[in-house]
N, C-alpha and C positions, 0 to 999 in steps of 0.2 A: 504494500499500499504506500501512498505518498502523503506525507504531512508537510504542509507548506510547499517548498520546492525540493524536498529531500525524500528519497525512498527510505521507508522504515520497515523492518521486519517485525513480525509479531513478537519474536523473542526479545528484540531490543526495546520494545515498548515498556517492558517491566523489568528490564535489567538495570543495573546501577548506572548512574550518570557517567557518561564518558568524560575523559579528561578535558577535551575541547569544550564540551558543554559546561563543565564545572568552571573552567576558566572564564567562559562568557558570563556565567551567573555571578562569579566573584567580582568581575571587573565592571560589568555593565548593568546587570539586572539588579543586584543588591548593593550597588555603590561600593565605596571604599571605606573600610572601617577607619574612623578618625579623620575622614577627609576634611580638608580646609575648605569651607564654603566660599571662601574668597571675600567674606565680609569683615574678617578680623575680630568679630565679637563672639565667635564660637557657636553662633546660632544658625543652623544649617537651613532653616526654613523661613518662609513667611507663612503666618498662620492667622486665619480669620474665623470668627464664629458669629452666626447670626440666627435669629429666631423670628418666626412670623406665624400669625393666626391662620388656621385652615378651616375653622369651624363653619359649617354650612347651616342647613335648616335644622333647628333643634326641636321643631314641632310640626306635626301634620304630614311629614314625609317618612318613608321607611328608613330603617337603619341598615347598616351593612355589616355582614358577618355570618348571620345565621340563615340567610336566604329565606325569610319567613315573612309572608305578606301581613301577618297579624302583628308584627313588631313595628309599630309606628311610633316615632319619637314623640315624647310628651314633655320634654324639658331638657335641663342641662345640669350636670354634675361638675364637669370640668371641660374647658375648651380643649380642642385638639390643635397641636402645634407642629410645624416643620422646624427642625433644628439642623442647620447647615454648617459644615466645617470645610474650609478651603485650605489646602496645603500646597505651597509652592516651593520647589527645590531652588534655592537661591543660586546654586552653582550652574544649573542647566536651564532654568526657567520653566521646566516641566511642572505641571500642576494637576491636582485631582480635587474633586469636590464630592463630599459624602453627605447625604441628606437623609435623616430619619424622621418619618412622619407618623403621628399618632393616629393612624387609620388602619382599616382592615387590610387593604391591598393597594399597591400602586398599579393601577390598571395601565395597559399599554396606551390607551387613548389619552390618558392623563400625561403619561411620560412623554409622548410625542408632542403634545401641545406645550408642555414645559420647555422642551428642546426648541420648538419653534420660536417661542417668546424670548428665550435666552439668546438665540441667534440674532433676533432683532435688536437686542439691547447690547450684547457683548461680542457680536460677530462669532469667530471660531474659538473663543477663549474657553467656553464650556460646551463640550460636544458629547455625543453618545459614548465616545471612547473614555473620556475623562470624568464623567459625571455618573455617580451612583445614587439613585433614589430608592429607598427601601421603606417598608411599612412595619410597624410594631405588631401588626395583625390584631389590632384591637377590634373586638366584635361589637362595640357600642359607638361606632362612628357613623357619620352621615351617609345615607345611601343614595343611589341613583346617580353617582358621579361618573360611572363608566358608559362609554358609547358602545361597548361590547354588550349585545343583547342579554346574554346569560346572566351578567352580573348586575343588571338593573331591573330584572323582572320583579323582585320583591318590592321595589319602590314604584311599581307600575310605570316603568320606563325611565328614560334619561331626564334627569333633573338638572337643568343648566345652571341654576343658581348655586347648588352645592358643588357642582363641577368647577365653576369659576372660582368659588372660594378656595377650593383645594389647589387649583393651578396657580392662582394669584399668590397664595400663601407660600408655596414652594419656591416660586420665582423670587418673591420678596425676601425670603430667608437666605437664599443664595446671594442675592444682591447685597444684603446686610453683611454677610460674611466677607464678601469681596471688598466692601468699603472699609472693613476693619482689619485688613491684612497688616501684620507687623512682624518683625523678626521674632522667631521663637524656636522651641524645641519640641520633639515628640519623645515621650517616655512610654514604656510598656510594662504592664503589670499583669499577673495571673493569679487565679485563685480557684476555689471550687465552692459550689453551693448544692447541698444535697437534700434540702427540704423545701424546694419550690417547684418541683416537677415530679410527675409520675408517668410511667409508660401506659398510655391508654390503648395501645394495640399490642399487648404482650403476646397474644396468640400468634400474631404475624412475626414479631421480633424473634421468637423462639425458633422459627424456621430457618433463621440465618446460620451460616457455619460458625462452629465454636470459636474460630479465630476472630471473627468479627464480634461476637457476643462477649468475648473476653475483654474487649476494650471498654465495655460498659457493664461492670459487675452488677449493678442494680437496675440495669435496663434503662438507665437515664444518661444524659450527657450533663455532667455537673460542671463543666468548664465555664469559668467566667474570665473574660479577657478584657482588659481595660487599657485604652489609649489615653494617656495624660498629655494634654496640650498646654504649653506654657509660652508666655510672651515675656521676654526680659526678666526671667526669674519668677514670674507670677503665674499661677494657675488660672487659665481662662476656659478650659473645657475638659470634658471627659466623655469618652464613648465606651459604653460597657455592654459587651455582647453576652447574651445568655439565652438558652433555648427553653421556652415554655409558652404554651398557647395563650392568647389573649381572651380567655373565656371564663375568668372568675365571675364576671357579671354575666349572668346566664340569659337564656332566651326569654326569661320573665322580666328582664330589666328594660326600662322604657326611657331612660335618660341618656343623652350623649355624654360620654366620658372618655378619659384617656386610659382607662383600665389600669392594671397594676404597673405597667411600664411608665405610663404617664404619672402615676402616683410616685414612683421612684424618682423620676425627674423632678417632680415638685418638691420632694423631701430634700433633695440635694441642692436645688436651685433656691427655692423659697425659704425653707425652714433653716438650712445651714448657711446660705449665702445672702439671704435677705432680698432675693429678686422679687420685684413687683412688676408684673408683665405689662402694665399700662404705662410704665415710666421710661420708655425707650429701651434700647438694647442693653441687656444685662452684662455685667462683668464676668459672669460664669454661666456656662451652659452644660447640661448633662443629658446625653442621649442614651437610650437603652434598646438597641436594635436586637433583632432575632438572629439565630443562626439556623440550625436544622431542627426546627420545632414541630415537624409534621406529626410525630407520635408523642409529643410531650404535652401533658395536661397540668394546669395548676390546681385542679380539683383532686387533691391528693387521696381522697377516700375511694375514688373510682367506683362510686355507687351508681348502678344503672338507673337512669332516669330521675335521679335525685343528686345532681352535681353538688358536691360539698368537699370540705377539707381546705385548710385545717379545721374550720368550724362549720356549723350549719347556717351561718349568716354569710351570704354571698358578698355583700358589701364589705364586711369585715375581712373576709378572705381576700378580697381584692387588695385591701390595704396591707394585710399581713404578707402576701406574696410580694407586693411592691416593696415593703420594708425590708424583707429579706434580701431582695436584689440590691437595694440601695446599700445595706450594711456590707454585703459581700463585695460589691463593687468599690465601696469606700476603702475596705481593707486592702484590696488589690491595688488601688490607686495609691495608697500610702506606701506600699512596698515597691512601686514602679521604679524603674531605673532607665537611664538613657540607653537607647538601642545601639547595638554594636555596628550597625551600618546605616547609611543615610540614603536619601533619594526617594523619588516617587516614580511610579510608572503605571500604565494602564493599557489594556487592549480589550476591544469589544468586537463581536461578530454576531450577525443574525444567522439563525439556523432554522430551516423548515423542519420543525420537530415532528410534523406529520409524515415525513418522507425521508427518514434517515436510514441509509444502508450501514449496518453495524458490522465491524470486523469481529471475528470470533475472540480476539484478544480481550474484548470487553464483556463477554457474556460468561456466566458461571460454567456452562458446559463446553465452551470453546467453539461453539457453532456460530456462523454468521446469522444475523437476524436483521429485522427492520422494524420501524415504527409505523403507525397508521394515523390517519387524521383523528382529531380530538373527539372522544366519545366518553360519556359518563355511564357508570353502571347502576344497576338497580339497588345496590347496597348503599349508594349515596342517599337514596330516598329514605332509608331506614334511620338516618341521622346518627349522631355520635352519642351513645347512651351516657358516657361519663361526663359530658359537657352540655347536655340538653334535658329539658323536661318533656319536650314534644317527641313522640315516638316516630313521626313521619314528617319529613319536610313538606309543609302544606303546599308550597308552590309546585312541587312535583305531584303530590297527591291530587291536586286540582286539575293538572294537565290543561286541557283545552279550556277550562272555565276561567283561567287567568286571561284577562282581556288583552294583555300584550302578546301572549303566546298566540291567541286567536288572530290578532291583527297581523302577525308575521307569518301566518299560515300553518301553525301547528308545530309539533315536535318531530315531524317526519323529515327524513333525508336519506340519500342513497347510502346503502351499506353493502359493499361487495363482500363476497365470501372470504376473500383474502384478508379484508379488514376484520371480519369476525374471528378469523383464525389468530390474528396478531393480538386482538383484544381478549381472547379466551384466557382463562375461564370466566371473564367478566360477561355478565348478561347485560347487553347494551340497553340502556333506557332511552338515550337520546344521542344521536350522532352530531354533536355540536359543531364539529369541524367541517361538515358537509351540508349543513342545513341552509335553506334559502332565507332571505334573499342574498345573504353573504354569511360566512362563518360566524357563529355566535360567540366564539372565543378565538384567540389568536392561534394559528398554527405556526406562523413565523415569529420567532421570539429572539431577544438578545441574550447572550451569555457574555460574562465580563470577568476579567482578572484585574484587580487593583493591588498595587504594592505601596505601602507606607513604611519606609525603613525596612525592617526585617519582618513585618507583618504582611501577609498576603491574604486577600479576600477573593474567593471564587464565588461570583455572584450569579444567581440564576432566578428565574421568575416562577418559582414553585415552592411548595411546602415539602422539604426533604425530610425523610425520617432520619434518625440519628445514624443508622448504619448506611443509608444512602449518602448522607453527608460525608461520612468517613471514607467511603470509596472514592468520591470525587476529590476529597482532600488528598488522598493517597496518590491518585494519578497526577494531580497538579504538583505535589511535593516532589515526586519522582522526576517529572519533566523539568522542574526548576532546580533540582538538586538541593532542596532544603528539607528540614524536618517536617513531619506531618503536623506537629503542634504549631508550626509557623503559619499554617494555612487554616483559615476559617471558612466554613460554608455560609455565605451570606444569602440566605433565602429571601423570598418576598421582595425581590429587587427588579426594578425597571420593567415590570409587567407582572401578569398573573395568569397561570395556566393550571391551577389545581395542585395536585400532589405529585411527588416522585418517591416511590418506595422501591425496595430492591426486587428483583425478579422472584426471589424466594418468598418475600412478604406478599407480593402481588397475588400469588396463587390462593392465598386464604381469602381473598376478596373481603377484607374488612372495609370499613368506611373509606379509609385512606386509599386502599387499592381500587375501590370503585370510582375514586376521583383522580386516579392516575390516568390522565386522559389519552395519552398516546400509546397505550398498550403495555404488555408485560415488560417490554424491553426499553421502556422510557429511560430508566436510570442508565442502562448501558449506552444509550445514545448520548446522554449528557456526559458520561465518563469519556467517551471517544471525542466528543467535540471540545470538552475542557482540556483534554490532553493535547489535542491539535492546537488549541489556543495558547496553552502554556508553552509548548515547544516553539511556536512562532515568537512569543515574547522573549524566550530565552535566546533565540537565534537572531533577534531583531529583524524578523521577517513580517511585513505587513500582510495579515491574512485577508484583507479586503473586508468590505462591509457585509458581504453575503446577500442573500435574497432580500428584497425590499419588504418591509412590513406593510400590512394592509392600511389603506387610508380610511380610518374609522369615521371621518367626517362625511363620507359619501353614503348614499343610500338612505332609506327611510329611517327615522329616529323617533319612534312613537313615545309620547308622554301622555298617558291616559289618566293621570291623577286629576281629579276635578279641580277647577280653578278656585283659589281662595277668594271668598266674597269680600267686598269692602267692609271695613270694620264699623261696628256700632257698639256703643257702650251697653253694659248690662242695664236691663230695664230700670228706669227711675234713677240712674246714676250718670256721672260724668267720667270720662277717661282719667285714670289716676286715683279715683276715690278709693278709700280703704273700706273693704267689705268685712274684713275680720282683723281687728286690731291685736297687738301683742298684749300680754299681761303687764301689769304695772311694774312688777318686780319678778326677776328670775335669777337663777344661779348657774354657776359653771356646771357643764355636763348636761344641762337641760336643752331642749330644742325650742326655739322661738319661731313661730310661723305668723306671717302677715299675708293676707289675701287682698289683692288690688283688682280694680276694674282695669283690665289690660287691653292689649291688641295683639294681633297675630305676630309672632316673632319673625316670620319670614319677610316682613316689610323692611326690616334692617337687621342684618346679622350682627351689628355692633362690632365689626371686625376690629381687633386690637383694642376694644373697649370693654364695656360690661353692660349687662341688662339691669344690674342693680348693685347697690353698695350697702354694706353694714358700716355705719358711721358712729364715731365716738365723739361725744361733746367735750370740748376743752375750752372752758370759759364761754365766750360767745361764738367760738369757731367749732365747726364740725369737720372731722377728718376721716377719710376712708381707712378702714382697718381690714376689711374683707370684701371680696367681690365675687363674680360668678365663676372664677377660676380656682377658688379655694375649696379644698376637700370638705370643709366644714359647712359648706352652703349647698343649697339645691334650689332650682327653679322648676315648678310644675305648672304646665299650661293646660287648660281644659275649656270646653264649651259649656256654658250653663244649659241645663235641660230646657228644650223648647226654644233656644235662642241660637240658631246656627251661625250667626255672624258676630256674636259677642264673645269676649274672652275673659276668663278668670285666670289670674296669675298669682300663684302662691310661692312666696320666697321663704325658705326655712334656713335657720342658722343654728347649728348645734354648737353651743358655746364651749370653746376649748378650755382646758383646765388651767391654762396660764393667762387667761383673759383678765385684764385689770378691772377692778370694780369701777362703776361709773354709770354715766348716762349714755344710752345708745338709741339709735333709730335705724330703720331700713328704708332706703330710697330706691324706688323702682323707676327705670328709664324705659319708656315705651315709644312706639311709633304707630300711629293709626293712619290708614289709607282710606280716602274718600271715594265715591263712585267715579270721579274723574281721574283717579290714579295718583292724586297728590298725597304725599306722605308727610305727616306733621308729627314732630317729636313732642312728647309731654313727659311730665314727672309726677310720680305719686310718692308721698312721704308719710310714713307711719307716725303715730304718736310716740313720744319718748318713752323709754322704759329703763329700768335700773337693773344692772347686773350687780347683785349684792355680794 
């Protein structure tokens, strides 16, 4: 076979690194240890960190994660954010940008639109090659952001307002990081975390060879890897990778939130470093990206249809799992040290994952294989028992009764016998990759390798099981001549195409196997393509862009969600009136709730701002102490019975234990829209109350 411009035998694919390749790795790929960056200050990089709000519709639209039409957002627990980190090698001028977003998935249609807008603003400075956008896989984020049909069904189609919020936020975060570039250093720390994940697909995991299972004694990936970013001796950022699903807040939850990884970021940024998110760019940012979390659940009890663990309170579980990640990351951060090599590098190539011919070097039995266009299996409809209360995914149970499915012509598409053979033993529920009027999910997707000093990221658009991630890491490490531990599997990156499990795991057709859309040999295809990419990087060969991705802006884009009517106040009231006042006196640990005559939150997302404030009286002045991004607050939106255009907004504040005694009030910021489309801001203010 040929990789890049060189013939490569199957034997050499998995042999040790040749001397010439090792020399190339040592001199060009991994930089030179102790290299003088030419600046004279010993700081090899320019480093910039930026954050921006990506929160879309917090009410009246479906959420993303559980693909359930019954999960319609009813309010806000925390905003979702894009955290961007730009690193420039001062010696060469090479740069990479890494963005982690508090959302379920970075869909290809979002990724391509971000790239288009970055090109308009920065030219060829940030490209598909050098930019990585990944998701925390939070299942409580705004839905309808994808132009890919399959991923917006639960939101009754494409919701442009939330799509724009997501795209704009990602672009703004990158721009903020770019504007804050300054000389700095990268340090690397490692640790382990054993009580924040459990293997939710143990039956499938046990089918893997003993050699693979031995790498994960408790069937989990406990590794936590932290990149410590510094400018002129001061810490400005942390990126902490750890694998566990974003499903602590279950399919019964109805508020938009950042899930446990968003909570971990909040603890490090807000609680430790005093970050107030409305006060401009903070001096420190902490991102918590995923790795190979496909079979990792935060619901440690693994109780079927009653997701729980560490406790039976899902919101408390979310905070506990987030706290454990924060503490483990903080420990690894504290022990981080400067890396032994410098420099950055990146390579990206698109692959038609629905049509990959696979060399037998990458399959367990040594036989050649191939992939098929994307198809989901019937086990996907059975849902994941450890992370859901609902037994059946309603969107699939309903089938043609979903209006978007009906508008697009149903779930039928051509399935040739050879496709069924490659997908076997999966029983195909829907051939998403061949359905009209265009594929419902991407077949052509990007894979990417990024290097930051001695840390290598193999980035792919899937949810990789821990053993699947291990196998990709092995082939990349061998091709680059580095240790396996130097390579992380960066899942959920630059697109989304379901899962990638090992061929052995696939046979059991658990939920994850049913959602491994390109067939049994999906992982083998990824291994081959990542190996090709890594060898091209090591040899300094341009692998080319590969086949062009689909233009997701073409073709019909149904949105069958009923239009939001113009706002009217609750009968007999005015906008901002208090319907339910707070008690006159309350104490720490208690929850204060105030209900206002509100308006629909989609009228203004309050991007970078807040829907409400908890204010403390200080003499004649009132100062904001909490807002809608604080974990101790919630906003709940609802329609009064019999008033389909009126809104009730309840703001709740659970008073933290360290709250100072004094006078407090809650101020609500709303925006009502009249029949002409004019939006008018208004404010509601509660009576004062005392925290004793």
